[in-house]
C-alpha positions in Angstrom: 4.3 20.6 -9.5 3.1 18.3 -6.8 3.1 19.5 -3.2 3.7 17.0 -0.4 2.9 18.0 3.1 3.2 16.3 6.4 3.4 17.6 10.0 7.2 17.8 9.6 8.0 19.1 6.1 6.8 20.6 2.8 8.3 19.4 -0.5 7.5 20.4 -4.1 8.3 17.9 -6.8 7.7 18.3 -10.6 4.7 16.3 -11.7 6.7 14.2 -14.2 8.6 12.7 -11.3 5.4 11.3 -9.8 7.0 8.1 -8.6 9.7 10.1 -6.8 6.8 11.2 -4.7 6.6 7.8 -3.2 10.2 7.8 -2.2 9.8 11.2 -0.5 6.6 10.1 1.2 8.6 7.2 2.6 10.5 9.7 4.7 7.4 11.6 5.7 4.3 9.5 6.3 3.2 7.3 9.0 0.2 5.2 7.8 -2.4 3.0 9.6 -4.2 0.4 7.4 -7.5 -0.9 8.8 -9.3 -3.8 7.1 -10.8 -7.0 8.4 -10.1 -8.9 5.1 -6.6 -10.3 5.1 -6.2 -10.1 1.3 -7.4 -6.5 1.1 -5.2 -5.5 4.0 -2.1 -7.1 2.5 -2.8 -5.5 -0.9 -3.2 -2.1 0.7 0.0 -2.7 2.7 2.0 -3.5 -0.4 0.8 -0.4 -2.1 1.1 1.9 0.9 4.6 0.8 1.9 5.7 2.8 -1.1 4.4 6.0 0.6 5.5 5.6 4.1 5.9 3.5 7.3 2.8 1.3 7.7 1.0 -0.4 10.5 -1.9 -2.8 9.7 -4.7 -3.8 12.0 -7.8 -6.0 11.4 -10.6 -4.2 13.2 -12.0 -0.9 14.4 -11.1 -1.2 18.1 -7.5 -2.0 17.2 -7.5 1.0 14.9 -8.6 3.3 17.7 -6.1 1.9 20.1 -3.3 2.3 17.6 -4.4 5.9 16.9 -4.4 6.7 20.7 -1.0 5.1 21.2 0.5 7.0 18.3 -0.8 10.3 19.8 0.4 9.4 23.3 3.9 8.7 22.0 4.0 12.0 20.0 4.2 10.0 16.7 0.7 10.5 15.2 -0.4 8.9 12.0 -0.5 11.1 8.9 -2.9 8.9 7.0 -5.4 6.1 7.8 -6.9 3.8 5.2 -10.1 2.5 6.6 -12.4 -0.2 5.4 -16.1 0.8 5.7 -17.6 -2.6 6.3 -16.1 -4.4 9.4 -17.7 -6.5 12.1 -18.2 -5.1 15.6 -17.2 -1.5 14.8 -17.6 -0.3 11.1 -15.4 2.3 9.5 -17.8 5.2 9.9 -17.9 4.5 13.7 -14.1 4.5 13.7 -14.0 7.9 11.9 -16.5 9.4 14.3 -14.4 8.2 17.3 -11.1 9.4 15.8 -12.6 12.9 15.1 -14.0 13.0 18.6 -10.6 12.2 20.1 -9.0 14.9 17.9 -11.7 17.4 19.0 -11.2 16.5 22.7 -7.5 17.1 22.3 -8.1 20.4 20.4 -6.2 19.2 17.3 -6.4 21.9 14.6 -8.1 20.8 11.4 -4.9 21.1 9.4 -3.2 18.7 11.8 -5.9 16.1 11.9 -5.1 12.7 10.4 -6.2 12.3 6.8 -8.7 9.4 6.4 -9.2 7.5 3.2 -12.2 5.2 3.4 -12.1 2.0 1.4 -15.4 0.5 0.3 -16.8 -2.1 -2.0 -20.0 -0.2 -2.1 -20.1 2.8 -4.5 -23.7 3.7 -3.8 -24.5 7.3 -2.8 -25.6 6.5 0.8 -22.3 4.8 1.6 -20.3 7.7 0.2 -22.4 10.3 1.9 -22.2 8.5 5.3 -18.3 8.3 5.0 -18.1 12.1 4.2 -20.5 13.0 7.0 -18.5 10.9 9.4 -15.4 13.0 8.6 -13.3 11.1 6.1 -11.2 13.1 3.6 -11.9 10.9 0.6 -12.8 7.4 -0.4 -11.7 4.7 -2.8 -13.8 1.9 -4.2 -12.6 -1.7 -4.3 -10.9 -3.0 -6.4 -8.2 -0.4 -6.2 -4.7 -0.1 -7.7 -1.5 1.8 -7.0 -2.4 4.6 -9.4 -5.8 5.2 -7.8 -4.3 5.3 -4.3 -1.5 7.6 -5.4 -4.1 10.0 -7.0 -6.2 10.0 -3.8 -3.3 10.6 -1.6 -2.2 13.5 -3.8 -5.8 14.9 -3.7 -6.2 14.9 0.1 -2.7 16.3 0.6 -1.1 13.8 2.9 
């Protein structure tokens, strides 16, 4: 059995119906995609639209603004996919800022947005930095639908 969880509902689905998960997630998840590379952002958007309603932005500042706006309108994101390497404000800085905002607003750990870091660097230092910043998991480029699905299932979005 696969358990799906969002702020709004809990659903249990037999594992053999894995792709039904994507249909159920479509009803449950609000997703923010952050990547400065157009091709990577579009690829992630194509994959993620199977899991929920997506918004895509191309930099860290726009990500933080979208995150704040979502909270202010009482429609927070359930999941953020976040590129590690971006100009101006990199992914780890964005994670620190998001976690800081959640802390200031006293958001309980179980209600915090899930953050999936996306990186082309699989070296230990990059991964450790992402985890220390507060991400829930990471995926290394190039990625595919199956990898993303497994990561989402693992982090419980």
